[in-house]
Each structure stands twice: as structure tokens, then as C-alpha cells.
C-alpha positions in Angstrom: 84.8 123.3 76.2 87.5 122.8 78.8 87.7 120.5 81.7 85.3 119.6 84.5 85.8 118.0 87.9 83.5 115.0 88.3 82.7 112.5 91.0 80.4 109.4 91.1 78.7 108.4 94.3 75.8 106.8 96.1 73.7 109.5 97.8 72.9 108.9 101.5 69.0 109.4 101.4 66.9 111.6 103.6 66.5 112.0 106.4 70.0 110.6 107.0 71.8 112.7 104.4 70.9 116.1 105.8 71.4 114.9 109.4 75.0 113.7 108.7 75.7 116.9 106.7 74.6 119.0 109.6 76.7 117.0 112.0 79.7 117.4 109.7 79.2 121.1 109.7 78.9 121.1 113.6 82.3 119.6 113.9 83.8 122.6 112.1 84.2 121.0 108.7 83.7 124.1 106.4 83.3 121.9 103.3 80.2 120.1 104.7 77.5 122.2 103.0 79.3 121.9 99.6 79.3 118.1 99.7 76.1 116.1 99.7 76.5 113.1 102.1 77.6 110.1 100.0 79.6 106.9 99.5 82.2 107.6 96.8 82.5 105.3 93.8 84.8 107.7 91.8 86.8 110.4 93.7 87.2 113.9 92.2 88.4 113.4 88.7 89.3 115.8 85.9 87.6 115.1 82.6 87.1 116.9 79.3 83.6 118.5 79.2 83.2 117.1 75.6 83.5 113.6 77.0 80.4 114.0 79.2 78.0 112.2 76.8 80.3 109.2 76.7 80.8 109.3 80.5 77.0 109.3 81.0 76.5 106.4 78.5 79.2 104.4 80.4 77.5 105.0 83.8 74.1 104.2 82.4 75.3 100.9 81.1 76.7 100.0 84.6 73.5 100.9 86.2 71.4 99.0 83.8 73.6 95.9 84.5 73.0 96.1 88.3 70.0 95.9 90.6 69.1 97.5 94.0 70.9 96.3 97.1 70.7 96.9 100.8 73.0 99.5 102.4 73.6 99.9 106.2 75.8 102.3 108.1 76.9 101.6 111.6 79.5 103.3 113.9 82.6 105.2 113.1 86.0 104.6 111.8 89.0 106.7 110.8 91.8 106.8 108.2 94.1 108.6 110.6 97.2 108.9 110.6 97.3 108.1 106.9 94.5 110.6 106.0 92.8 113.2 108.2 89.3 111.6 107.9 86.6 110.3 110.3 83.8 108.4 108.7 80.7 106.4 109.4 81.2 102.8 108.4 79.4 100.9 105.6 78.7 97.5 107.2 76.3 96.2 104.6 76.6 96.9 100.8 80.4 97.3 100.8 81.0 94.6 98.4 78.3 96.0 96.0 80.0 99.4 96.2 83.4 97.8 95.5 81.8 96.1 92.5 80.4 99.3 91.1 83.5 101.5 91.7 85.6 98.9 89.9 83.3 99.1 86.8 83.1 102.9 86.9 87.0 103.0 86.6 87.2 100.1 84.2 90.0 100.3 81.6 87.4 100.0 78.8 85.6 103.1 79.9 86.2 106.9 79.9 86.9 107.2 83.7 90.1 105.2 84.0 92.2 106.3 87.0 94.3 104.8 89.7 93.3 105.3 93.4 95.6 107.0 95.9 94.5 104.4 98.5 92.8 101.0 98.3 89.0 101.4 97.9 87.2 101.4 101.2 83.5 102.5 101.0 82.6 104.9 103.8 80.7 108.2 104.6 83.0 111.1 105.5 81.8 113.0 108.6 85.0 115.0 109.2 87.9 115.9 107.0 91.1 117.9 107.6 89.9 119.6 110.8 91.5 119.7 114.3 92.3 116.4 116.0 90.1 117.4 118.8 87.1 118.0 116.5 87.8 114.6 114.7 87.9 112.9 118.0 84.5 114.4 118.9 83.1 113.3 115.5 84.4 109.8 116.1 82.9 109.6 119.6 79.5 111.3 119.0 78.6 109.2 115.9 79.9 105.9 117.4 76.3 104.6 117.8 75.0 106.0 114.5 72.8 103.6 112.5 71.1 104.0 109.1 69.8 101.6 106.5 68.1 101.7 103.0 67.8 100.0 99.7 70.2 101.6 97.2 68.5 102.0 93.9 70.9 104.2 92.0 74.1 106.1 91.9 74.8 109.6 90.5 77.3 111.8 88.6 78.3 115.1 90.3 80.2 118.1 89.0 82.1 120.4 91.3 81.5 124.1 90.5 83.9 127.0 90.7 82.3 127.7 94.2 83.5 124.2 95.3 80.0 123.0 95.7 79.2 119.5 94.3 76.0 119.3 92.2 74.2 116.3 90.8 74.1 116.4 87.0 72.5 112.9 86.4 71.3 110.0 88.3 71.5 106.3 87.2 68.9 103.9 88.5 69.6 100.2 88.5 68.0 98.0 86.0 65.4 95.6 87.4 66.9 92.5 85.8 70.5 93.1 86.2 73.2 91.5 88.3 72.9 92.0 92.0 76.3 93.4 93.0 75.6 92.6 96.6 75.9 88.9 95.8 79.5 87.9 94.8 79.6 86.1 91.5 81.1 82.6 91.1 84.8 82.4 91.5 86.7 83.2 88.3 83.9 85.3 86.9 84.6 88.7 85.6 81.9 90.0 88.0 83.8 88.9 91.1 83.7 91.6 93.8 87.2 92.8 94.7 88.5 92.1 98.1 88.1 95.1 100.4 90.8 96.9 102.3 90.3 96.1 106.1 
């Protein structure tokens, strides 16, 4: 069956998602229309296509164990000079995203992987474009605000055309743990500390 390139993320809902995607394209980021606007939980990861049922079962179990939480975006940030990225900041819901991404990559599951950088939830609005264009993205979206209740996350596959397509969505269970509320100290559900 071969390998597939997968990612797990929280979609930024409409109308915010399309607006940020259009803004990303307007800054000259040619990848913009192939990448739905999102907060990453698992970066692009190679997997065996035959493992997809186990991967989907793993993600469904995580979703069933969680419940909806508020997300809010506000202002811009950048990973420069370490990485050529400008992003909109996640100012509410970051600890819940960290809780989720840790479980997605858990050693007991099929998506184990190390991260290149410490996890920092964000919404990319410019990547690997000219410094001038990244400066423009940083300035023009500095006052950007959006908020919603996050009720799910999704599994995406990158096609041969470099476009990311959703292959399954995983809604949170109504009675699960609220990942937006850190668990008691010492619990296995503790949210990891976030990279500043």
C-alpha cells in the first residue's frame, strides 16, 4: 500500500479560516491554497497506509476522552530567525492544544515522533517568503482577533499535488476531560509547559 504523509490539526473555522488563507496568499506564500488554516497537533509525518485504521482508532479515542474548549487568536508572532515563519498567536486554548498534541504523539500510539522544535500552538500566515513580505504579514495582522469553541480536530493527508485534504474529523466526547483545564499536579493528564 505504501506510505502516506499525514498531519493532525484543529481547523480554524469560517469565516476566519478562509480570510487568513487569503491573507497568507496575498503575502506571496504559494503554499497558502494547499494548506487549510489550522493549529497543528501533529506536523507532517510519514506513515504506512496500512496503519490508517489504527491511527484513526487512536485519534478517535483521544477525542472521545476530551471535550470542547474555547480558542482565541490575537495578534502576531514570529519564529525568526530560527524558522522563517510569521503566525497569529493562540492566546486562549494553548494548554488544551498542548494536551492534545502530547496524546497524539504518545509512545503507546501509532504516531510516535520527536518534534524539531518545542511545541508552540500557532496559526501560520507566512512561511519561507521574503523578509519584506514576512514583515508585512507581521504588521498587517498585528490587530487580528478571532474566537470560537473548538469541538473537534481532524486527520489530513497531503496529496501528490502538495494539497492537504481532510480524511476524517474527530469530535470531542461530551463527558470527557476538558483539556483547557490543567489536571491536578502529578496526574498523567497534566498539560505540558509551553515554549514561551
